[in-house]
FIMAR-490050 format. One record per residue (C-alpha): x, y, z; residue number from 0; residue in one letter. Coordinates in steps of 0.001 Angstrom, whole numbers, plus 500000, padded with zeros to 6 digits. Layout:
% FIMAR-490050
((X,Y,Z),NUM,'a')
...
% end
This chain:
% FIMAR-490050
((243318,093374,452145),0,'m')
((240089,094583,450849),1,'k')
((238606,090958,451654),2,'c')
((239419,091186,455298),3,'l')
((238082,094839,455020),4,'y')
((234664,093122,453359),5,'k')
((234870,090388,456363),6,'l')
((235144,092541,459038),7,'v')
((232100,094831,458132),8,'s')
((229854,092034,457043),9,'q')
((230379,090946,460475),10,'l')
((229713,093889,461841),11,'l')
((226733,094173,460010),12,'i')
((225408,090783,460732),13,'v')
((226165,091338,464337),14,'s')
((224386,094868,464520),15,'m')
((221082,093088,462896),16,'v')
((221283,090233,465409),17,'l')
((222058,091842,468870),18,'v')
((219164,094368,469837),19,'p')
((219827,097537,471691),20,'f')
((217952,097323,474822),21,'a')
((219953,099308,476624),22,'t')
((217899,102271,478122),23,'q')
((218691,104759,480763),24,'a')
((216848,106537,482912),25,'g')
((216103,109787,485856),26,'m')
((216394,107380,489039),27,'i')
((213702,109107,491750),28,'g')
((215162,109808,495053),29,'t')
((212046,107788,496972),30,'d')
((213770,104971,495133),31,'q')
((217152,105742,496532),32,'v')
((215940,106503,499882),33,'v')
((214046,103093,500227),34,'a')
((216731,101485,498809),35,'s')
((219499,102593,501474),36,'a')
((217026,102338,504188),37,'a')
((215901,098654,502957),38,'a')
((219805,097771,503470),39,'q')
((220015,099791,506851),40,'a')
((217418,097542,507869),41,'n')
((218792,094015,506631),42,'r')
((222111,095262,507591),43,'d')
((220535,095797,511377),44,'k')
((218770,092615,511613),45,'v')
((222520,090699,510121),46,'v')
((224149,092175,513181),47,'q')
((221411,091912,515653),48,'f')
((221808,087457,514723),49,'v')
((225800,087948,514635),50,'n')
((225624,088990,518071),51,'r')
((227511,086762,520808),52,'s')
((224387,087126,523316),53,'d')
((221352,086586,520394),54,'v')
((223790,083436,519204),55,'a')
((223800,081718,522657),56,'k')
((220625,082318,522727),57,'q')
((219951,080578,519398),58,'l')
((222012,077660,520074),59,'e')
((219883,077211,523329),60,'a')
((216595,076665,521413),61,'l')
((218695,074430,519103),62,'g')
((219376,076904,515798),63,'v')
((223128,076937,514727),64,'k')
((224388,080611,514179),65,'s')
((225230,079578,510416),66,'t')
((221638,078578,510053),67,'d')
((220321,081586,511427),68,'a')
((222650,083580,509181),69,'q')
((221348,081520,506245),70,'a')
((217638,082201,507257),71,'r')
((218457,085869,507303),72,'v')
((219988,086295,503995),73,'a')
((216844,084187,502297),74,'a')
((214051,086509,503872),75,'m')
((212305,089063,501897),76,'t')
((212760,092773,502478),77,'q')
((209002,092818,504028),78,'e')
((209982,090444,506633),79,'e')
((212916,092124,507393),80,'i')
((211413,095494,507391),81,'n')
((208892,093778,510018),82,'t')
((211914,092088,512371),83,'i')
((213967,095031,512477),84,'a')
((211218,097550,513464),85,'g')
((210580,094768,516182),86,'k')
((214359,094993,517039),87,'i')
((213846,098700,517489),88,'d')
((210635,098355,519996),89,'t')
((211797,095668,522138),90,'l')
((213324,096208,525322),91,'p')
((216639,096199,526403),92,'a')
((217351,092789,528035),93,'g')
((213971,092422,529465),94,'a')
((212220,089294,530058),95,'d')
((208260,089654,530696),96,'d')
((208428,085962,532257),97,'s')
((206373,087191,535075),98,'g')
((208479,086929,537813),99,'w')
((207688,090997,538756),100,'w')
((204024,089404,539872),101,'w')
((206095,087520,542065),102,'a')
((208096,090015,543485),103,'a')
((204960,092226,543729),104,'g')
((202987,089714,544981),105,'v')
((206110,089129,547819),106,'l')
((206230,093010,548599),107,'v')
((202589,093326,549206),108,'v')
((202197,090368,551433),109,'a')
((205606,091769,553680),110,'l')
((204153,095000,553820),111,'i')
((200792,093222,554782),112,'i')
((202728,090691,557598),113,'y')
((204539,093907,559239),114,'f')
((201495,096123,559056),115,'a')
((199785,093867,561159),116,'y')
((202434,092551,563158),117,'k')
% end
């Protein structure tokens, strides 16, 4: 029995010498927690945007599969995610600035001029 105790104690001594103690505890600042939460919220916002059915249809119309788009979002850096999340918030809902309003404006002006001089 003494031999077993001696063997176990020697193994413990060797393991304590060979295994470094690198574990440290530290305080986490509030700004780090808030930044982490905001980063995760932005990533969730972009993922939810890409998963929307209307966005998926538009991406497929442009030749991008929805699974590829999700993989691209997963591979983005946090800076890219923050940029896209900021653009999602500032884009007008359902608007397409393709110049149709110019044509409508010209048509309205032409009708006014036509009926004014008739």
